[in-house]
C-alpha positions in Angstrom: 0.0 0.0 0.0 1.1 3.5 -0.7 2.0 5.5 2.4 0.2 8.8 2.6 3.1 10.5 4.3 6.5 10.3 2.6 9.7 9.9 4.5 11.5 12.8 2.8 8.7 14.6 0.9 10.2 13.4 -2.4 9.7 9.7 -2.7 6.5 7.8 -1.9 6.9 4.7 0.2 5.2 1.5 -0.9 4.8 -1.2 1.7 4.3 -4.7 0.4 4.3 -8.1 2.0 7.4 -10.3 1.6 7.4 -12.7 -1.3 8.9 -15.3 1.0 7.3 -18.7 1.3 7.0 -18.0 5.0 4.4 -15.2 4.4 1.0 -16.3 5.6 -1.0 -13.8 3.5 -3.2 -15.6 0.8 -1.6 -15.5 -2.6 -4.5 -13.6 -4.1 -4.0 -10.8 -1.6 -0.3 -10.6 -2.4 -1.0 -10.5 -6.1 -3.5 -7.6 -5.6 -0.8 -5.6 -3.7 1.8 -6.1 -6.4 -0.8 -5.4 -9.2 -1.4 -2.1 -7.4 2.4 -1.4 -7.3 2.5 -2.1 -11.1 -0.3 0.5 -11.7 1.6 3.1 -9.7 4.8 2.4 -11.6 3.0 2.5 -15.0 1.4 5.8 -14.0 4.7 7.5 -13.0 6.7 6.2 -16.0 
């Protein structure tokens, strides 16, 4: 998820779950987070 407050006022912080196999978050939720990240990257590129 994109943090509303940035650390330095220049860069937005994106917090995402680890892709480690130890992560207990369902895969569909993980995919949704990374799909959102891709949308943000595409929008800023």
